[in-house]
Structure formats: structure tokens, C-alpha cells
C-alpha positions in Angstrom: 90.9 106.0 112.5 91.7 108.1 115.5 90.6 105.8 118.3 93.2 105.0 120.9 95.5 102.2 120.2 96.1 101.0 123.7 94.6 100.9 127.2 91.1 99.8 126.2 89.9 96.8 128.2 87.6 95.6 125.4 90.5 95.7 123.0 92.7 93.6 125.3 89.9 91.1 125.9 89.3 90.7 122.1 93.1 90.3 121.6 93.3 87.5 124.2 90.3 85.7 122.8 91.7 85.9 119.3 95.0 84.6 120.4 93.6 81.3 121.5 92.4 80.5 118.0 95.3 82.1 116.1 98.2 80.2 114.5 101.5 81.0 116.1 103.6 83.8 114.7 107.0 83.3 113.1 109.7 86.0 113.5 113.0 85.9 111.6 115.9 87.7 113.2 119.4 88.6 112.3 121.8 86.8 114.6 123.2 89.0 117.3 126.5 90.6 116.1 126.3 89.2 112.6 124.6 90.1 109.3 124.9 86.5 108.0 122.1 83.9 108.4 118.9 84.3 110.3 117.3 82.9 113.5 113.7 81.6 113.4 111.4 82.2 116.5 107.9 80.8 116.9 105.3 82.0 119.4 102.9 84.9 119.8 104.0 88.5 119.2 102.9 90.5 122.2 104.3 93.8 121.0 106.3 95.3 118.2 107.6 98.9 118.5 110.4 100.9 116.9 112.7 99.7 119.7 111.8 96.1 120.5 109.7 93.0 119.4 108.3 91.0 122.3 107.5 87.3 121.7 105.9 84.8 124.0 107.5 81.4 123.3 106.0 78.0 124.0 107.4 78.1 127.5 105.1 81.0 128.3 108.0 83.4 129.1 108.0 86.6 127.0 111.4 87.4 125.4 112.3 90.8 124.0 114.6 91.4 121.0 115.9 94.7 119.3 113.5 95.7 116.5 116.6 96.4 114.3 117.2 92.6 114.2 113.8 91.8 112.7 114.1 90.6 109.1 110.5 89.5 108.6 107.5 88.3 110.4 104.8 85.8 109.4 101.4 86.1 111.1 97.7 85.7 110.4 96.6 88.9 108.7 93.0 89.7 108.1 91.6 89.7 104.5 91.2 93.5 104.4 94.8 93.9 105.5 96.1 91.6 102.8 94.0 93.4 100.2 95.2 96.7 101.4 98.8 95.7 101.2 98.3 94.3 97.7 96.7 97.5 96.5 99.5 99.5 98.2 102.2 97.5 96.4 100.4 98.3 93.1 100.3 102.1 94.0 96.4 101.9 94.0 96.3 104.2 97.1 92.6 104.9 97.1 91.7 101.1 97.2 94.5 100.5 99.7 93.2 103.2 102.0 89.7 101.8 101.9 90.9 98.3 102.7 93.4 99.4 105.4 90.6 101.4 107.1 88.5 98.2 107.2 91.5 96.3 108.5 92.0 98.8 111.3 88.4 98.3 112.5 88.7 94.5 112.8 92.3 93.9 113.9 92.5 93.4 117.7 96.3 93.3 118.1 97.8 96.7 119.0 101.1 96.1 117.4 99.4 95.0 114.1 97.2 98.0 114.1 100.3 100.2 114.3 101.5 98.6 111.1 98.1 99.1 109.4 98.0 102.8 110.4 101.5 103.3 109.2 100.5 102.0 105.8 97.3 104.0 105.9 99.4 107.2 106.7 101.5 106.5 103.6 98.3 106.1 101.5 97.0 109.5 102.6 100.4 111.1 101.9 100.5 109.6 98.4 96.9 110.8 97.8 97.9 114.4 98.6 96.2 114.4 102.0 98.9 115.6 104.5 96.4 116.6 107.2 94.9 113.1 107.4 98.4 111.6 107.2 99.4 113.9 110.1 96.6 112.7 112.3 97.7 109.1 111.8 101.3 109.9 112.4 100.5 111.4 115.8 98.3 108.4 116.8 101.3 106.3 116.0 103.8 108.5 117.9 101.5 108.6 120.9 101.1 104.8 121.0 104.8 104.2 120.4 107.2 107.1 120.8 109.9 105.1 119.1 107.7 104.5 116.0 109.5 104.0 112.7 106.9 106.3 111.2 109.2 109.2 111.8 110.8 108.2 108.5 107.6 109.0 106.7 106.3 111.8 109.0 104.2 114.2 106.9 106.3 117.3 107.8 106.2 120.2 105.4 109.4 120.4 103.4 107.9 122.9 101.0 105.0 125.5 101.3 101.8 123.5 101.6 98.3 124.9 102.2 96.6 121.5 102.4 96.9 121.5 106.2 94.5 124.0 107.7 96.0 126.8 109.9 93.6 125.7 112.7 94.9 122.2 112.6 98.6 123.2 112.5 98.1 125.6 115.4 96.4 122.9 117.4 99.3 120.6 116.8 101.8 123.3 117.7 100.0 123.9 120.9 100.1 120.2 122.0 103.2 120.7 124.1 103.0 117.3 125.8 103.5 115.6 122.5 106.8 116.6 120.7 105.8 114.9 117.5 102.7 117.1 117.3 104.8 120.3 118.0 107.2 119.3 115.3 104.5 118.6 112.8 102.6 121.8 113.5 105.7 123.9 113.4 106.7 122.6 110.1 103.4 123.6 108.6 103.4 127.1 110.2 107.1 127.9 109.5 106.5 130.0 106.4 103.3 131.6 107.6 102.6 134.6 109.9 103.0 132.1 112.8 106.6 131.5 111.7 108.0 133.1 114.9 106.4 130.7 117.4 107.2 127.8 115.0 110.9 128.7 114.9 110.9 129.0 118.7 109.3 125.6 119.1 111.7 124.0 116.6 114.7 125.5 118.4 113.5 123.8 121.6 113.0 120.5 119.9 116.6 120.5 118.7 117.5 119.5 122.3 115.1 116.6 122.4 116.4 113.2 123.5 115.1 111.5 120.4 117.8 112.1 117.8 115.2 111.9 115.0 113.1 114.7 116.5 116.2 116.9 117.1 117.5 116.3 113.6 114.1 117.0 111.9 113.6 120.2 114.0 117.1 121.4 113.0 116.5 120.8 109.3 113.1 122.4 109.4 114.8 125.6 110.7 117.1 125.5 107.6 114.0 126.0 105.5 113.7 129.5 107.0 117.4 130.2 106.3 117.7 129.0 102.7 117.1 132.4 101.1 120.2 133.8 102.9 122.3 130.7 103.2 126.0 131.1 102.3 128.3 128.4 100.9 129.7 128.0 104.4 126.1 127.4 105.7 125.5 124.8 103.0 128.7 123.0 103.7 127.9 122.9 107.4 124.4 121.6 106.7 125.9 118.9 104.5 128.1 117.7 107.4 125.1 117.8 109.7 122.9 115.7 107.5 125.5 112.9 107.4 125.4 112.9 111.2 121.6 112.5 111.4 119.8 109.1 111.6 119.6 107.8 108.1 115.9 107.1 108.4 115.1 110.9 108.5 117.6 112.3 106.0 115.4 112.6 103.0 113.8 115.9 103.9 117.0 117.5 105.1 118.7 116.6 101.9 115.9 118.3 99.9 116.4 121.5 101.9 120.2 121.2 101.3 119.5 120.8 97.6 117.5 124.1 97.6 120.4 125.9 99.3 122.9 124.7 96.8 120.5 125.4 94.0 120.0 129.0 95.1 123.8 129.4 95.4 124.3 128.2 91.8 126.2 125.2 92.9 124.7 122.8 90.3 126.6 119.6 91.0 126.1 119.8 94.7 122.4 120.7 94.3 121.8 117.7 92.0 123.5 115.3 94.4 121.6 116.6 97.4 118.3 116.5 95.6 118.9 112.9 94.3 119.5 111.7 97.9 115.8 112.3 98.8 114.3 109.7 96.4 117.1 107.3 97.2 116.3 107.6 100.9 112.5 107.4 100.8 110.3 105.0 98.8 107.1 106.1 100.6 107.1 109.9 100.7 106.3 110.0 97.0 105.6 113.7 96.6 108.8 114.6 98.3 110.8 112.2 96.0 109.0 113.5 92.9 109.7 117.1 93.8 113.3 116.3 94.4 113.7 114.6 91.0 112.0 117.5 89.2 114.2 120.0 91.0 117.3 117.9 90.0 116.1 117.8 86.4 115.7 121.6 86.3 119.2 122.0 87.7 120.7 119.6 85.2 119.0 121.4 82.3 120.3 124.8 83.5 123.8 123.4 83.9 123.9 122.2 80.3 123.2 118.5 80.9 120.0 118.0 78.8 120.4 114.2 78.7 120.5 114.0 82.5 117.6 116.3 82.8 115.6 114.2 80.4 116.4 111.0 82.3 115.4 112.5 85.6 112.1 113.9 84.4 111.2 110.7 82.6 111.8 108.9 85.9 109.1 111.1 87.5 106.7 110.1 84.7 107.5 106.4 85.0 107.7 106.0 88.8 105.5 108.8 90.2 102.7 109.2 87.6 100.1 110.0 90.2 101.8 113.0 91.7 101.3 116.6 90.7 105.0 116.7 89.8 104.3 114.3 86.9 102.4 117.0 85.0 105.3 119.4 85.7 107.9 116.9 84.4 105.8 116.3 81.3 105.7 120.1 80.6 109.4 120.5 81.1 110.1 117.6 78.8 107.8 119.2 76.2 109.7 122.4 76.5 113.1 120.8 76.1 111.9 118.9 73.0 110.8 122.0 71.1 113.3 123.3 68.5 114.9 126.6 69.3 114.2 129.6 67.1 
């Protein structure tokens, strides 16, 4: 799981050997400057990062295209990878994790292993294993600093003791890897190590990667929620809209908490509901946001809306701890009052 993704001569040799017998890859791209139609490219994918996809065409000359233009790729996946993806689509995370781990061991292509590890990270997050998910996130960030995995980074957006203090402190101390500092600081923010965590997050707010800077800023809001004013919440709301869309789910959850505490029910519900709309893969965060929105709706005198939101948790997130909480709240709301 934690073996290095790049730089190993044996891995490169295996990759080159496999390429000779592998069917060519097909990449579908959005045309440059247009959202209509698609271009089809055939060849061998040499690399695929959060920034670019590099394809070797029949002419033998590699060409690089922005990753944001990629609509789909067709390639020869291993059987464990296909089985893992199928199980993941069915929300069978334990089976998916087992198959994806097998796929990681037999896949020689670095770019394909990144995709496998990103899915495996999501499995561990869904299984309530943020420490294992964090390890994988950092492998991905080290291999590709532009990794799309920042959208699913297992940062702590709520108090979470499932990551050991020792591990979080080790991450925080890895100064040469900003992703590790961000991850460790998020898990230490509400502990006795909150001071060093806040200091590290303040430094990351100046990072060149807008995603890192945005996530660090929103993490700092977590420490300020209890004393946030309406003006603070309004400022945070403006800031979230300026952040990269891929990382807004967690910040919206914190914004919802601020509005909730201030008694601003409508604003709280809207902020909470942005989280599940913006992330399909961070299932615990999405379920927590829906339960929180349901609670707010109930307190605000909207029992129908509360019921709908809580039932959504039971329907779409049945494997989360929040499903039990939603079921309890629905039971309470259905009891006749004295």
C-alpha cells in the first residue's frame, strides 16, 4: 500500500514490458475552447496527473493535454481493478478495498496505480478508517502534487479520535510535504496541540496551491466557530465561493456550524446542504451535514423538511454511523406529544 509510486527501476521495466502486449489506450477529450463534442485520441497513456495527461501517439511523439479536458479514458484494466470498481459502485467498501489492494500489487503503470489508490482511499474513508485513508492521500500527494485527491482528502472537519495522536503529530512534523502538514494539523486542531496546528495552518494559507491555502483557511475557522459573529459568517460565506469548487464541501460544513450556532436557520441549512451536493465520495461528511440540516429544520419548525433530509441519510448513507442517528431522530419526531 505504502510502496513508492515512482522511481523504481523494476517498476519501469515491468511497465515497458507490459506496454508491448497491451492494447492501445483511448482518451476522449473536450475540444479546446468548447464544451460541445469530443475528440478521440488513441495511443499509450504515459502519465495522468491532476494537471496533464500525456499520450504517446502512433508517431512515437508524446503529446500533453490539460487534465481538465479529459472526459473519459478506455484502457486495459486488471481483473482485480474491475472487480474493485464494481464493488465500489455498489457501496460494498470492504470487498472493494480487498480487490483494489490486489489491483495495486499487480498494476505496473504509475498513473493507473494513482487511480487505484485514490479509490482505495475513498473505501477506507467510507469504512470509517481515516488514518488508513490519510496514509494513501499522502502517497498520492507525494507522487503527484496536483492530485485530484485533495477533493477527498481525509481532513478532520469534526472532532475525530480515529487517527492516533502519534500519527497526526508525525504528519504535522513532515514540513517538506505540505499535504502532510495540512492533514496532521486538521486532526490536532482541537487537541492540546492546537497551538502548533493553528500556526502550521496559518503558514499554509500562503501556499501556492489554491486548494491547500483554502483548506488551511477553512480549517482555522473550526477553531473560531464558537465565537464567530454574523459578520464572520458572512465573510466566510464570501470566501467559500472564491475557493476551488473541488474543496468547498468541508468549508461549507464549517460555515453551516457557524450559522447554526448563531441561530440563522435558513443560512445554516443551505450551507449544510452544500456539502453532500459537492462531494459524493466523502460519505461521512455528507451524512453528518444532512443530519445537521435535518436538526436545524426540525428546530426551525419545518418537520416535513427534517423528515425528508433524515430519510435521505437512511436511504443513501445506510452504512454510516449517522444513519443510526437519523433513525433515532425520525423515531423521536414520530412520537405523539404529551
